[in-house]
N, CA, C, O and CB atoms as a CASP TS submission, in Angstrom:
PFRMAT TS
TARGET T0000
AUTHOR 0000-0000-0000
METHOD Language model
MODEL 1
PARENT N/A
ATOM      1  N   MET     1     100.580   8.638  -9.526  1.00  0.00           N
ATOM      2  CA  MET     1      99.732   7.598 -10.028  1.00  0.00           C
ATOM      3  C   MET     1      99.295   7.983 -11.439  1.00  0.00           C
ATOM      4  O   MET     1      98.940   9.134 -11.692  1.00  0.00           O
ATOM      5  CB  MET     1      98.519   7.370  -9.096  1.00  0.00           C
ATOM      6  N   VAL     2      99.323   7.044 -12.328  1.00  0.00           N
ATOM      7  CA  VAL     2      98.906   7.271 -13.707  1.00  0.00           C
ATOM      8  C   VAL     2      97.523   6.652 -13.878  1.00  0.00           C
ATOM      9  O   VAL     2      97.327   5.459 -13.645  1.00  0.00           O
ATOM     10  CB  VAL     2      99.938   6.664 -14.732  1.00  0.00           C
ATOM     11  N   GLU     3      96.580   7.474 -14.284  1.00  0.00           N
ATOM     12  CA  GLU     3      95.215   6.989 -14.462  1.00  0.00           C
ATOM     13  C   GLU     3      95.059   6.415 -15.864  1.00  0.00           C
ATOM     14  O   GLU     3      95.577   6.964 -16.837  1.00  0.00           O
ATOM     15  CB  GLU     3      94.187   8.122 -14.217  1.00  0.00           C
ATOM     16  N   SER     4      94.353   5.330 -15.948  1.00  0.00           N
ATOM     17  CA  SER     4      94.113   4.701 -17.235  1.00  0.00           C
ATOM     18  C   SER     4      93.193   5.577 -18.075  1.00  0.00           C
ATOM     19  O   SER     4      92.198   6.093 -17.566  1.00  0.00           O
ATOM     20  CB  SER     4      93.509   3.296 -17.053  1.00  0.00           C
ATOM     21  N   PRO     5      93.511   5.751 -19.349  1.00  0.00           N
ATOM     22  CA  PRO     5      92.620   6.534 -20.198  1.00  0.00           C
ATOM     23  C   PRO     5      91.274   5.862 -20.400  1.00  0.00           C
ATOM     24  O   PRO     5      90.318   6.496 -20.848  1.00  0.00           O
ATOM     25  CB  PRO     5      93.268   6.781 -21.535  1.00  0.00           C
ATOM     26  N   PHE     6      91.197   4.589 -20.074  1.00  0.00           N
ATOM     27  CA  PHE     6      89.946   3.868 -20.261  1.00  0.00           C
ATOM     28  C   PHE     6      89.080   3.849 -19.011  1.00  0.00           C
ATOM     29  O   PHE     6      88.006   3.246 -19.019  1.00  0.00           O
ATOM     30  CB  PHE     6      90.231   2.464 -20.692  1.00  0.00           C
ATOM     31  N   ALA     7      89.525   4.500 -17.931  1.00  0.00           N
ATOM     32  CA  ALA     7      88.723   4.529 -16.712  1.00  0.00           C
ATOM     33  C   ALA     7      87.407   5.263 -16.940  1.00  0.00           C
ATOM     34  O   ALA     7      86.370   4.850 -16.420  1.00  0.00           O
ATOM     35  CB  ALA     7      89.503   5.189 -15.576  1.00  0.00           C
ATOM     36  N   THR     8      87.438   6.343 -17.708  1.00  0.00           N
ATOM     37  CA  THR     8      86.204   7.070 -17.984  1.00  0.00           C
ATOM     38  C   THR     8      85.307   6.279 -18.928  1.00  0.00           C
ATOM     39  O   THR     8      84.082   6.353 -18.824  1.00  0.00           O
ATOM     40  CB  THR     8      86.516   8.445 -18.579  1.00  0.00           C
ATOM     41  N   VAL     9      85.895   5.533 -19.834  1.00  0.00           N
ATOM     42  CA  VAL     9      85.104   4.716 -20.749  1.00  0.00           C
ATOM     43  C   VAL     9      84.440   3.573 -19.998  1.00  0.00           C
ATOM     44  O   VAL     9      83.307   3.200 -20.302  1.00  0.00           O
ATOM     45  CB  VAL     9      85.980   4.169 -21.885  1.00  0.00           C
ATOM     46  N   ARG    10      85.137   3.021 -19.028  1.00  0.00           N
ATOM     47  CA  ARG    10      84.603   1.912 -18.245  1.00  0.00           C
ATOM     48  C   ARG    10      83.308   2.303 -17.538  1.00  0.00           C
ATOM     49  O   ARG    10      82.408   1.482 -17.365  1.00  0.00           O
ATOM     50  CB  ARG    10      85.634   1.442 -17.223  1.00  0.00           C
ATOM     51  N   LEU    11      83.229   3.572 -17.134  1.00  0.00           N
ATOM     52  CA  LEU    11      82.030   4.036 -16.445  1.00  0.00           C
ATOM     53  C   LEU    11      80.818   4.083 -17.369  1.00  0.00           C
ATOM     54  O   LEU    11      79.682   3.958 -16.911  1.00  0.00           O
ATOM     55  CB  LEU    11      82.273   5.405 -15.849  1.00  0.00           C
ATOM     56  N   ARG    12      81.052   4.260 -18.653  1.00  0.00           N
ATOM     57  CA  ARG    12      79.963   4.392 -19.617  1.00  0.00           C
ATOM     58  C   ARG    12      79.734   3.144 -20.446  1.00  0.00           C
ATOM     59  O   ARG    12      78.993   3.196 -21.427  1.00  0.00           O
ATOM     60  CB  ARG    12      80.234   5.539 -20.526  1.00  0.00           C
ATOM     61  N   THR    13      80.340   2.028 -20.089  1.00  0.00           N
ATOM     62  CA  THR    13      80.211   0.804 -20.868  1.00  0.00           C
ATOM     63  C   THR    13      78.770   0.316 -20.916  1.00  0.00           C
ATOM     64  O   THR    13      78.305  -0.132 -21.965  1.00  0.00           O
ATOM     65  CB  THR    13      81.105  -0.278 -20.294  1.00  0.00           C
ATOM     66  N   THR    14      78.067   0.394 -19.813  1.00  0.00           N
ATOM     67  CA  THR    14      76.685  -0.090 -19.803  1.00  0.00           C
ATOM     68  C   THR    14      75.801   0.763 -20.696  1.00  0.00           C
ATOM     69  O   THR    14      74.874   0.249 -21.321  1.00  0.00           O
ATOM     70  CB  THR    14      76.131  -0.101 -18.380  1.00  0.00           C
ATOM     71  N   ALA    15      76.076   2.056 -20.763  1.00  0.00           N
ATOM     72  CA  ALA    15      75.299   2.924 -21.653  1.00  0.00           C
ATOM     73  C   ALA    15      75.579   2.563 -23.107  1.00  0.00           C
ATOM     74  O   ALA    15      74.662   2.563 -23.928  1.00  0.00           O
ATOM     75  CB  ALA    15      75.628   4.416 -21.394  1.00  0.00           C
ATOM     76  N   ALA    16      76.813   2.261 -23.434  1.00  0.00           N
ATOM     77  CA  ALA    16      77.166   1.905 -24.809  1.00  0.00           C
ATOM     78  C   ALA    16      76.548   0.568 -25.209  1.00  0.00           C
ATOM     79  O   ALA    16      76.249   0.361 -26.385  1.00  0.00           O
ATOM     80  CB  ALA    16      78.690   1.849 -24.970  1.00  0.00           C
ATOM     81  N   LYS    17      76.352  -0.336 -24.265  1.00  0.00           N
ATOM     82  CA  LYS    17      75.763  -1.637 -24.571  1.00  0.00           C
ATOM     83  C   LYS    17      74.281  -1.524 -24.941  1.00  0.00           C
ATOM     84  O   LYS    17      73.733  -2.415 -25.590  1.00  0.00           O
ATOM     85  CB  LYS    17      75.930  -2.576 -23.383  1.00  0.00           C
ATOM     86  N   ARG    18      73.643  -0.447 -24.536  1.00  0.00           N
ATOM     87  CA  ARG    18      72.220  -0.277 -24.840  1.00  0.00           C
ATOM     88  C   ARG    18      71.966   0.193 -26.262  1.00  0.00           C
ATOM     89  O   ARG    18      70.826   0.140 -26.724  1.00  0.00           O
ATOM     90  CB  ARG    18      71.606   0.699 -23.879  1.00  0.00           C
ATOM     91  N   PHE    19      72.979   0.645 -26.964  1.00  0.00           N
ATOM     92  CA  PHE    19      72.794   1.113 -28.332  1.00  0.00           C
ATOM     93  C   PHE    19      72.488  -0.067 -29.247  1.00  0.00           C
ATOM     94  O   PHE    19      73.060  -1.146 -29.096  1.00  0.00           O
ATOM     95  CB  PHE    19      74.046   1.872 -28.825  1.00  0.00           C
ATOM     96  N   LYS    20      71.605   0.143 -30.172  1.00  0.00           N
ATOM     97  CA  LYS    20      71.213  -0.921 -31.096  1.00  0.00           C
ATOM     98  C   LYS    20      72.246  -1.097 -32.209  1.00  0.00           C
ATOM     99  O   LYS    20      72.443  -2.207 -32.703  1.00  0.00           O
ATOM    100  CB  LYS    20      69.836  -0.620 -31.700  1.00  0.00           C
ATOM    101  N   LYS    21      72.905  -0.007 -32.605  1.00  0.00           N
ATOM    102  CA  LYS    21      73.900  -0.076 -33.672  1.00  0.00           C
ATOM    103  C   LYS    21      75.302   0.056 -33.082  1.00  0.00           C
ATOM    104  O   LYS    21      75.545   0.878 -32.199  1.00  0.00           O
ATOM    105  CB  LYS    21      73.650   1.027 -34.730  1.00  0.00           C
ATOM    106  N   VAL    22      76.201  -0.754 -33.576  1.00  0.00           N
ATOM    107  CA  VAL    22      77.586  -0.750 -33.104  1.00  0.00           C
ATOM    108  C   VAL    22      78.235   0.602 -33.403  1.00  0.00           C
ATOM    109  O   VAL    22      79.048   1.091 -32.619  1.00  0.00           O
ATOM    110  CB  VAL    22      78.395  -1.898 -33.762  1.00  0.00           C
ATOM    111  N   GLU    23      77.879   1.197 -34.528  1.00  0.00           N
ATOM    112  CA  GLU    23      78.472   2.484 -34.911  1.00  0.00           C
ATOM    113  C   GLU    23      78.147   3.567 -33.886  1.00  0.00           C
ATOM    114  O   GLU    23      78.996   4.404 -33.581  1.00  0.00           O
ATOM    115  CB  GLU    23      77.974   2.912 -36.302  1.00  0.00           C
ATOM    116  N   ASN    24      76.925   3.556 -33.350  1.00  0.00           N
ATOM    117  CA  ASN    24      76.541   4.558 -32.350  1.00  0.00           C
ATOM    118  C   ASN    24      77.320   4.363 -31.046  1.00  0.00           C
ATOM    119  O   ASN    24      77.748   5.337 -30.427  1.00  0.00           O
ATOM    120  CB  ASN    24      75.027   4.486 -32.077  1.00  0.00           C
ATOM    121  N   ALA    25      77.503   3.119 -30.635  1.00  0.00           N
ATOM    122  CA  ALA    25      78.270   2.841 -29.419  1.00  0.00           C
ATOM    123  C   ALA    25      79.735   3.238 -29.605  1.00  0.00           C
ATOM    124  O   ALA    25      80.360   3.797 -28.703  1.00  0.00           O
ATOM    125  CB  ALA    25      78.166   1.347 -29.043  1.00  0.00           C
ATOM    126  N   THR    26      80.269   2.941 -30.788  1.00  0.00           N
ATOM    127  CA  THR    26      81.658   3.299 -31.078  1.00  0.00           C
ATOM    128  C   THR    26      81.837   4.813 -31.069  1.00  0.00           C
ATOM    129  O   THR    26      82.842   5.323 -30.573  1.00  0.00           O
ATOM    130  CB  THR    26      82.091   2.722 -32.434  1.00  0.00           C
ATOM    131  N   THR    27      80.864   5.525 -31.617  1.00  0.00           N
ATOM    132  CA  THR    27      80.930   6.988 -31.624  1.00  0.00           C
ATOM    133  C   THR    27      80.895   7.539 -30.208  1.00  0.00           C
ATOM    134  O   THR    27      81.640   8.465 -29.889  1.00  0.00           O
ATOM    135  CB  THR    27      79.777   7.576 -32.444  1.00  0.00           C
ATOM    136  N   LEU    28      80.043   6.985 -29.357  1.00  0.00           N
ATOM    137  CA  LEU    28      79.962   7.437 -27.965  1.00  0.00           C
ATOM    138  C   LEU    28      81.294   7.227 -27.257  1.00  0.00           C
ATOM    139  O   LEU    28      81.793   8.129 -26.584  1.00  0.00           O
ATOM    140  CB  LEU    28      78.840   6.692 -27.216  1.00  0.00           C
ATOM    141  N   ILE    29      81.866   6.041 -27.409  1.00  0.00           N
ATOM    142  CA  ILE    29      83.136   5.745 -26.748  1.00  0.00           C
ATOM    143  C   ILE    29      84.243   6.646 -27.289  1.00  0.00           C
ATOM    144  O   ILE    29      85.083   7.113 -26.520  1.00  0.00           O
ATOM    145  CB  ILE    29      83.512   4.263 -26.939  1.00  0.00           C
ATOM    146  N   TRP    30      84.258   6.898 -28.592  1.00  0.00           N
ATOM    147  CA  TRP    30      85.262   7.773 -29.201  1.00  0.00           C
ATOM    148  C   TRP    30      85.158   9.189 -28.644  1.00  0.00           C
ATOM    149  O   TRP    30      86.176   9.800 -28.321  1.00  0.00           O
ATOM    150  CB  TRP    30      85.101   7.793 -30.730  1.00  0.00           C
ATOM    151  N   LYS    31      83.943   9.716 -28.529  1.00  0.00           N
ATOM    152  CA  LYS    31      83.757  11.068 -28.002  1.00  0.00           C
ATOM    153  C   LYS    31      84.160  11.144 -26.524  1.00  0.00           C
ATOM    154  O   LYS    31      84.728  12.145 -26.087  1.00  0.00           O
ATOM    155  CB  LYS    31      82.292  11.512 -28.176  1.00  0.00           C
ATOM    156  N   ILE    32      83.873  10.108 -25.769  1.00  0.00           N
ATOM    157  CA  ILE    32      84.272  10.094 -24.356  1.00  0.00           C
ATOM    158  C   ILE    32      85.791  10.126 -24.241  1.00  0.00           C
ATOM    159  O   ILE    32      86.335  10.838 -23.397  1.00  0.00           O
ATOM    160  CB  ILE    32      83.704   8.844 -23.636  1.00  0.00           C
ATOM    161  N   LEU    33      86.476   9.359 -25.084  1.00  0.00           N
ATOM    162  CA  LEU    33      87.942   9.376 -25.067  1.00  0.00           C
ATOM    163  C   LEU    33      88.491  10.733 -25.475  1.00  0.00           C
ATOM    164  O   LEU    33      89.500  11.176 -24.927  1.00  0.00           O
ATOM    165  CB  LEU    33      88.494   8.298 -25.991  1.00  0.00           C
ATOM    166  N   GLN    34      87.851  11.399 -26.420  1.00  0.00           N
ATOM    167  CA  GLN    34      88.311  12.731 -26.821  1.00  0.00           C
ATOM    168  C   GLN    34      88.156  13.726 -25.682  1.00  0.00           C
ATOM    169  O   GLN    34      89.040  14.555 -25.467  1.00  0.00           O
ATOM    170  CB  GLN    34      87.540  13.220 -28.051  1.00  0.00           C
ATOM    171  N   VAL    35      87.057  13.660 -24.953  1.00  0.00           N
ATOM    172  CA  VAL    35      86.854  14.563 -23.819  1.00  0.00           C
ATOM    173  C   VAL    35      87.864  14.254 -22.712  1.00  0.00           C
ATOM    174  O   VAL    35      88.424  15.171 -22.111  1.00  0.00           O
ATOM    175  CB  VAL    35      85.407  14.445 -23.278  1.00  0.00           C
ATOM    176  N   ALA    36      88.097  12.971 -22.443  1.00  0.00           N
ATOM    177  CA  ALA    36      89.053  12.584 -21.401  1.00  0.00           C
ATOM    178  C   ALA    36      90.470  13.003 -21.778  1.00  0.00           C
ATOM    179  O   ALA    36      91.265  13.364 -20.911  1.00  0.00           O
ATOM    180  CB  ALA    36      88.999  11.066 -21.157  1.00  0.00           C
ATOM    181  N   GLU    37      90.782  12.956 -23.063  1.00  0.00           N
ATOM    182  CA  GLU    37      92.119  13.314 -23.527  1.00  0.00           C
ATOM    183  C   GLU    37      92.443  14.778 -23.258  1.00  0.00           C
ATOM    184  O   GLU    37      93.607  15.136 -23.077  1.00  0.00           O
ATOM    185  CB  GLU    37      92.252  13.022 -25.008  1.00  0.00           C
ATOM    186  N   SER    38      91.426  15.614 -23.233  1.00  0.00           N
ATOM    187  CA  SER    38      91.663  17.040 -23.008  1.00  0.00           C
ATOM    188  C   SER    38      92.144  17.333 -21.591  1.00  0.00           C
ATOM    189  O   SER    38      92.701  18.402 -21.338  1.00  0.00           O
ATOM    190  CB  SER    38      90.398  17.823 -23.287  1.00  0.00           C
ATOM    191  N   THR    39      91.937  16.397 -20.663  1.00  0.00           N
ATOM    192  CA  THR    39      92.359  16.615 -19.277  1.00  0.00           C
ATOM    193  C   THR    39      93.637  15.852 -18.925  1.00  0.00           C
ATOM    194  O   THR    39      94.090  15.916 -17.782  1.00  0.00           O
ATOM    195  CB  THR    39      91.246  16.206 -18.330  1.00  0.00           C
ATOM    196  N   PHE    40      94.227  15.129 -19.886  1.00  0.00           N
ATOM    197  CA  PHE    40      95.454  14.391 -19.607  1.00  0.00           C
ATOM    198  C   PHE    40      96.598  15.362 -19.358  1.00  0.00           C
ATOM    199  O   PHE    40      96.665  16.429 -19.968  1.00  0.00           O
ATOM    200  CB  PHE    40      95.797  13.439 -20.770  1.00  0.00           C
ATOM    201  N   ARG    41      97.493  14.986 -18.461  1.00  0.00           N
ATOM    202  CA  ARG    41      98.686  15.773 -18.194  1.00  0.00           C
ATOM    203  C   ARG    41      99.892  14.997 -18.682  1.00  0.00           C
ATOM    204  O   ARG    41      99.946  13.772 -18.576  1.00  0.00           O
ATOM    205  CB  ARG    41      98.815  16.112 -16.685  1.00  0.00           C
ATOM    206  N   LYS    42     100.849  15.719 -19.214  1.00  0.00           N
ATOM    207  CA  LYS    42     102.081  15.096 -19.657  1.00  0.00           C
ATOM    208  C   LYS    42     102.932  14.753 -18.430  1.00  0.00           C
ATOM    209  O   LYS    42     103.044  15.553 -17.502  1.00  0.00           O
ATOM    210  CB  LYS    42     102.855  16.028 -20.633  1.00  0.00           C
ATOM    211  N   LEU    43     103.521  13.573 -18.435  1.00  0.00           N
ATOM    212  CA  LEU    43     104.374  13.168 -17.326  1.00  0.00           C
ATOM    213  C   LEU    43     105.648  13.982 -17.328  1.00  0.00           C
ATOM    214  O   LEU    43     106.236  14.229 -18.380  1.00  0.00           O
ATOM    215  CB  LEU    43     104.695  11.673 -17.399  1.00  0.00           C
ATOM    216  N   LYS    44     106.073  14.398 -16.150  1.00  0.00           N
ATOM    217  CA  LYS    44     107.333  15.124 -16.013  1.00  0.00           C
ATOM    218  C   LYS    44     108.460  14.116 -15.834  1.00  0.00           C
ATOM    219  O   LYS    44     108.267  13.044 -15.261  1.00  0.00           O
ATOM    220  CB  LYS    44     107.282  16.122 -14.816  1.00  0.00           C
ATOM    221  N   GLY    45     109.626  14.471 -16.326  1.00  0.00           N
ATOM    222  CA  GLY    45     110.794  13.621 -16.129  1.00  0.00           C
ATOM    223  C   GLY    45     110.828  12.419 -17.036  1.00  0.00           C
ATOM    224  O   GLY    45     111.369  11.379 -16.661  1.00  0.00           O
ATOM    225  N   THR    46     110.262  12.534 -18.226  1.00  0.00           N
ATOM    226  CA  THR    46     110.265  11.389 -19.133  1.00  0.00           C
ATOM    227  C   THR    46     111.675  11.015 -19.569  1.00  0.00           C
ATOM    228  O   THR    46     111.912   9.882 -19.989  1.00  0.00           O
ATOM    229  CB  THR    46     109.412  11.684 -20.352  1.00  0.00           C
ATOM    230  N   ASP    47     112.602  11.942 -19.474  1.00  0.00           N
ATOM    231  CA  ASP    47     113.990  11.629 -19.836  1.00  0.00           C
ATOM    232  C   ASP    47     114.637  10.693 -18.810  1.00  0.00           C
ATOM    233  O   ASP    47     115.658  10.072 -19.105  1.00  0.00           O
ATOM    234  CB  ASP    47     114.812  12.924 -19.956  1.00  0.00           C
ATOM    235  N   LEU    48     114.061  10.585 -17.618  1.00  0.00           N
ATOM    236  CA  LEU    48     114.610   9.716 -16.571  1.00  0.00           C
ATOM    237  C   LEU    48     114.058   8.293 -16.630  1.00  0.00           C
ATOM    238  O   LEU    48     114.565   7.407 -15.942  1.00  0.00           O
ATOM    239  CB  LEU    48     114.323  10.309 -15.209  1.00  0.00           C
ATOM    240  N   LEU    49     113.029   8.064 -17.438  1.00  0.00           N
ATOM    241  CA  LEU    49     112.394   6.747 -17.479  1.00  0.00           C
ATOM    242  C   LEU    49     113.338   5.613 -17.867  1.00  0.00           C
ATOM    243  O   LEU    49     113.253   4.541 -17.268  1.00  0.00           O
ATOM    244  CB  LEU    49     111.252   6.778 -18.437  1.00  0.00           C
ATOM    245  N   PRO    50     114.242   5.796 -18.849  1.00  0.00           N
ATOM    246  CA  PRO    50     115.154   4.683 -19.165  1.00  0.00           C
ATOM    247  C   PRO    50     116.041   4.275 -17.989  1.00  0.00           C
ATOM    248  O   PRO    50     116.319   3.089 -17.811  1.00  0.00           O
ATOM    249  CB  PRO    50     116.031   5.060 -20.339  1.00  0.00           C
ATOM    250  N   THR    51     116.488   5.241 -17.185  1.00  0.00           N
ATOM    251  CA  THR    51     117.342   4.890 -16.043  1.00  0.00           C
ATOM    252  C   THR    51     116.539   4.195 -14.951  1.00  0.00           C
ATOM    253  O   THR    51     117.041   3.287 -14.288  1.00  0.00           O
ATOM    254  CB  THR    51     118.021   6.144 -15.474  1.00  0.00           C
ATOM    255  N   VAL    52     115.301   4.618 -14.765  1.00  0.00           N
ATOM    256  CA  VAL    52     114.444   3.962 -13.771  1.00  0.00           C
ATOM    257  C   VAL    52     114.141   2.538 -14.218  1.00  0.00           C
ATOM    258  O   VAL    52     114.147   1.612 -13.407  1.00  0.00           O
ATOM    259  CB  VAL    52     113.125   4.759 -13.561  1.00  0.00           C
ATOM    260  N   TYR    53     113.876   2.367 -15.506  1.00  0.00           N
ATOM    261  CA  TYR    53     113.615   1.032 -16.046  1.00  0.00           C
ATOM    262  C   TYR    53     114.834   0.126 -15.883  1.00  0.00           C
ATOM    263  O   TYR    53     114.697  -1.081 -15.682  1.00  0.00           O
ATOM    264  CB  TYR    53     113.218   1.122 -17.527  1.00  0.00           C
ATOM    265  N   ALA    54     116.024   0.717 -15.971  1.00  0.00           N
ATOM    266  CA  ALA    54     117.257  -0.057 -15.818  1.00  0.00           C
ATOM    267  C   ALA    54     117.542  -0.422 -14.362  1.00  0.00           C
ATOM    268  O   ALA    54     118.434  -1.225 -14.090  1.00  0.00           O
ATOM    269  CB  ALA    54     118.427   0.722 -16.385  1.00  0.00           C
ATOM    270  N   GLY    55     116.791   0.159 -13.423  1.00  0.00           N
ATOM    271  CA  GLY    55     116.968  -0.216 -12.024  1.00  0.00           C
ATOM    272  C   GLY    55     117.522   0.878 -11.138  1.00  0.00           C
ATOM    273  O   GLY    55     117.761   0.641  -9.954  1.00  0.00           O
ATOM    274  N   ALA    56     117.733   2.072 -11.673  1.00  0.00           N
ATOM    275  CA  ALA    56     118.245   3.168 -10.851  1.00  0.00           C
ATOM    276  C   ALA    56     117.176   3.611  -9.858  1.00  0.00           C
ATOM    277  O   ALA    56     115.981   3.554 -10.148  1.00  0.00           O
ATOM    278  CB  ALA    56     118.691   4.361 -11.737  1.00  0.00           C
ATOM    279  N   GLN    57     117.614   4.045  -8.700  1.00  0.00           N
ATOM    280  CA  GLN    57     116.681   4.510  -7.674  1.00  0.00           C
ATOM    281  C   GLN    57     116.902   5.989  -7.416  1.00  0.00           C
ATOM    282  O   GLN    57     118.038   6.463  -7.377  1.00  0.00           O
ATOM    283  CB  GLN    57     116.846   3.702  -6.367  1.00  0.00           C
ATOM    284  N   TYR    58     115.809   6.712  -7.242  1.00  0.00           N
ATOM    285  CA  TYR    58     115.854   8.141  -6.956  1.00  0.00           C
ATOM    286  C   TYR    58     115.229   8.377  -5.588  1.00  0.00           C
ATOM    287  O   TYR    58     114.182   7.817  -5.262  1.00  0.00           O
ATOM    288  CB  TYR    58     115.119   8.966  -8.060  1.00  0.00           C
ATOM    289  N   VAL    59     115.891   9.217  -4.793  1.00  0.00           N
ATOM    290  CA  VAL    59     115.375   9.607  -3.487  1.00  0.00           C
ATOM    291  C   VAL    59     115.208  11.117  -3.504  1.00  0.00           C
ATOM    292  O   VAL    59     116.186  11.850  -3.653  1.00  0.00           O
ATOM    293  CB  VAL    59     116.325   9.145  -2.319  1.00  0.00           C
ATOM    294  N   ASP    60     113.977  11.585  -3.353  1.00  0.00           N
ATOM    295  CA  ASP    60     113.644  13.012  -3.405  1.00  0.00           C
ATOM    296  C   ASP    60     114.139  13.659  -4.695  1.00  0.00           C
ATOM    297  O   ASP    60     114.587  14.805  -4.686  1.00  0.00           O
ATOM    298  CB  ASP    60     114.241  13.739  -2.201  1.00  0.00           C
ATOM    299  N   GLY    61     114.058  12.928  -5.801  1.00  0.00           N
ATOM    300  CA  GLY    61     114.440  13.461  -7.098  1.00  0.00           C
ATOM    301  C   GLY    61     115.919  13.428  -7.399  1.00  0.00           C
ATOM    302  O   GLY    61     116.347  13.921  -8.442  1.00  0.00           O
ATOM    303  N   VAL    62     116.718  12.852  -6.499  1.00  0.00           N
ATOM    304  CA  VAL    62     118.172  12.782  -6.686  1.00  0.00           C
ATOM    305  C   VAL    62     118.554  11.317  -6.856  1.00  0.00           C
ATOM    306  O   VAL    62     118.096  10.451  -6.110  1.00  0.00           O
ATOM    307  CB  VAL    62     118.944  13.432  -5.475  1.00  0.00           C
ATOM    308  N   LEU    63     119.396  11.056  -7.842  1.00  0.00           N
ATOM    309  CA  LEU    63     119.829   9.694  -8.116  1.00  0.00           C
ATOM    310  C   LEU    63     120.584   9.136  -6.915  1.00  0.00           C
ATOM    311  O   LEU    63     121.544   9.740  -6.438  1.00  0.00           O
ATOM    312  CB  LEU    63     120.709   9.645  -9.379  1.00  0.00           C
ATOM    313  N   LYS    64     120.144   7.989  -6.438  1.00  0.00           N
ATOM    314  CA  LYS    64     120.792   7.324  -5.314  1.00  0.00           C
ATOM    315  C   LYS    64     121.854   6.395  -5.872  1.00  0.00           C
ATOM    316  O   LYS    64     121.543   5.437  -6.580  1.00  0.00           O
ATOM    317  CB  LYS    64     119.761   6.542  -4.434  1.00  0.00           C
ATOM    318  N   LEU    65     123.103   6.681  -5.553  1.00  0.00           N
ATOM    319  CA  LEU    65     124.215   5.875  -6.042  1.00  0.00           C
ATOM    320  C   LEU    65     124.341   4.613  -5.215  1.00  0.00           C
ATOM    321  O   LEU    65     124.209   4.631  -3.991  1.00  0.00           O
ATOM    322  CB  LEU    65     125.527   6.672  -6.009  1.00  0.00           C
ATOM    323  N   ARG    66     124.597   3.536  -5.900  1.00  0.00           N
ATOM    324  CA  ARG    66     124.771   2.250  -5.202  1.00  0.00           C
ATOM    325  C   ARG    66     126.218   2.133  -4.751  1.00  0.00           C
ATOM    326  O   ARG    66     127.139   2.426  -5.513  1.00  0.00           O
ATOM    327  CB  ARG    66     124.379   1.041  -6.121  1.00  0.00           C
ATOM    328  N   THR    67     126.408   1.716  -3.548  1.00  0.00           N
ATOM    329  CA  THR    67     127.761   1.456  -3.054  1.00  0.00           C
ATOM    330  C   THR    67     127.944  -0.058  -3.014  1.00  0.00           C
ATOM    331  O   THR    67     127.175  -0.778  -2.377  1.00  0.00           O
ATOM    332  CB  THR    67     128.001   2.107  -1.629  1.00  0.00           C
ATOM    333  N   GLN    68     128.956  -0.510  -3.693  1.00  0.00           N
ATOM    334  CA  GLN    68     129.198  -1.940  -3.729  1.00  0.00           C
ATOM    335  C   GLN    68     130.117  -2.327  -2.571  1.00  0.00           C
ATOM    336  O   GLN    68     131.164  -1.721  -2.345  1.00  0.00           O
ATOM    337  CB  GLN    68     129.811  -2.360  -5.087  1.00  0.00           C
ATOM    338  N   GLN    69     129.690  -3.343  -1.859  1.00  0.00           N
ATOM    339  CA  GLN    69     130.492  -3.830  -0.730  1.00  0.00           C
ATOM    340  C   GLN    69     131.232  -5.081  -1.207  1.00  0.00           C
ATOM    341  O   GLN    69     130.636  -6.000  -1.769  1.00  0.00           O
ATOM    342  CB  GLN    69     129.590  -4.140   0.544  1.00  0.00           C
ATOM    343  N   ILE    70     132.523  -5.092  -0.971  1.00  0.00           N
ATOM    344  CA  ILE    70     133.329  -6.246  -1.355  1.00  0.00           C
ATOM    345  C   ILE    70     133.428  -7.171  -0.147  1.00  0.00           C
ATOM    346  O   ILE    70     133.907  -6.789   0.921  1.00  0.00           O
ATOM    347  CB  ILE    70     134.754  -5.811  -1.859  1.00  0.00           C
ATOM    348  N   ALA    71     132.960  -8.400  -0.351  1.00  0.00           N
ATOM    349  CA  ALA    71     133.022  -9.374   0.731  1.00  0.00           C
ATOM    350  C   ALA    71     134.431  -9.930   0.826  1.00  0.00           C
ATOM    351  O   ALA    71     135.009 -10.361  -0.171  1.00  0.00           O
ATOM    352  CB  ALA    71     131.999 -10.511   0.515  1.00  0.00           C
ATOM    353  N   ALA    72     134.974  -9.917   2.022  1.00  0.00           N
ATOM    354  CA  ALA    72     136.343 -10.400   2.200  1.00  0.00           C
ATOM    355  C   ALA    72     136.353 -11.814   2.676  1.00  0.00           C
ATOM    356  O   ALA    72     137.423 -12.388   2.881  1.00  0.00           O
ATOM    357  CB  ALA    72     137.101  -9.531   3.170  1.00  0.00           C
TER
END
C-alpha cells in the first residue's frame, strides 16, 4: 500500500486554518511535509512498473506468462 504524502498534512489542516496569516499556515504545512518526507521509503521494483502498467501479471514475484487458447 502506498500512503499519500498528504495524509499527515490532512491531520493538521484544522490547525493551519487557525493561523491569521497565510504565510504562517504555509510554513506549517511545508515543515510537516519535510518531516513526513524523512520517513518515506523508496518503492522496490520500479523497473517492473512499465510491464505492470502494460497489463503483465506477477505471481509471487514471477512473471505469469499468458497462454493463448485457439478456438477451433
